[in-house]
C-alpha atoms as one frame of an Amber mdcrd trajectory, in Angstrom:
protein
  -3.201  31.377  28.234  -4.883  32.751  31.271  -7.029  35.882  31.685  -4.428
  37.138  34.113  -1.539  36.681  31.256  -3.496  38.496  28.716  -4.102  41.269
  30.585  -0.668  41.495  31.255   0.376  41.184  27.768  -1.867  43.900  26.994
  -0.568  46.354  29.702   3.347  45.607  27.948   1.934  46.195  25.320   0.226
  50.318  25.914   4.378  50.821  28.076   5.604  49.828  25.056   3.669  51.457
  21.959   1.718  53.699  23.703  -2.582  54.047  23.560  -2.228  54.984  19.300
   0.391  52.619  18.364  -1.326  49.349  19.670  -4.638  50.089  16.179  -2.007
  49.493  14.225   0.280  47.345  15.604  -3.386  44.410  15.706  -3.727  45.393
  11.953  -0.248  44.652  10.558  -0.423  41.527  13.033  -3.347  40.854  11.816
  -2.707  41.409   8.126   0.616  38.964   8.707  -2.009  36.503   9.816  -4.323
  36.374   6.464  -0.891  36.399   4.692   0.240  33.325   6.567  -2.659  31.024
   6.251  -3.100  32.130   2.643  -0.048  30.554   2.479  -0.518  27.511   4.422
  -4.052  26.894   2.063  -1.954  27.113  -0.680   0.204  24.804   0.452  -2.115
  22.246   1.401  -3.977  22.584  -1.972  -0.599  21.681  -4.017  -0.135  18.895
  -1.773  -3.907  17.794  -1.583  -3.454  17.883  -6.246   0.302  16.540  -6.287
  -1.799  13.921  -3.813  -4.138  13.000  -5.920  -1.653  11.493  -8.735   0.109
   9.551  -6.391  -3.803   7.732  -5.421  -3.689   6.789  -9.072  -0.193   5.372
  -9.344  -0.966   2.868  -6.590  -3.740   2.053  -8.637  -1.854   0.881 -11.168
   0.824  -0.699  -9.533  -2.012  -2.170  -7.290  -3.858  -3.781 -10.412  -0.380
  -4.736 -12.071   0.172  -6.618  -8.916  -3.087  -8.356  -8.709  -2.693  -9.109
 -12.655   0.873 -10.784 -11.797  -0.872 -12.713  -8.867  -3.763 -13.583 -11.142
  -1.101 -14.640 -14.264   1.755 -16.592 -11.112  -1.375 -18.229  -9.645  -2.909
 -19.796 -13.102   0.594 -20.758 -14.293   0.814 -22.884 -10.694  -1.965 -24.390
 -11.281  -0.842 -25.492 -15.117   2.359 -26.829 -13.964   0.733 -28.566 -11.202
  -2.284 -30.102 -12.845   0.881 -31.727 -15.659   2.997 -32.895 -13.078  -0.445
 -34.618 -11.702  -0.579 -36.039 -15.285   2.689 -37.482 -15.164   2.502 -38.641
 -11.833  -0.831 -40.578 -12.727   1.244 -41.899 -16.061   4.329 -43.471 -13.767
   1.459 -45.396 -11.471  -0.353 -46.743 -14.225   3.487 -47.322 -15.724   4.408
 -49.538 -12.743   1.465 -50.673 -11.767   1.732 -51.880 -15.359   5.186 -53.251
 -14.781   4.093 -55.032 -11.406   1.438 -56.944 -13.192   3.765 -58.250 -15.998
   6.566 -58.876 -13.686   4.051 -60.968 -10.984   2.542 -62.692 -15.076   6.225
 -63.625 -15.652   7.052 -64.507 -12.452   4.048 -66.937 -12.436   4.315 -68.929
 -16.041   7.802 -69.243 -14.995   6.766 -71.145 -11.276   4.252 -73.080 -13.437
   7.187 -74.516 -15.683   9.321 -75.776 -13.384
């Protein structure tokens, strides 16, 4: 708002209400503004108080998720290790079987 607009508003108030009513109107308006500010501050305080509990809930959820993630990773490592052991056993069995077949074929070729 510019200066000329404020002067115009004051002039309109003087015309409508008169010079004697302006202080009462200003007092009432100031009181209403204070009440509005109190209500606004109260709402902000309530939001901040209830929001604090929300932060704790979020931290709890995050902690639970991290724990589950760690459990899953450990389970994957354990199963991967078991699978690697099984693969090594299979390789060993295949190698042993290949050697047995090679030995058998070599022995039979010598007999013929």
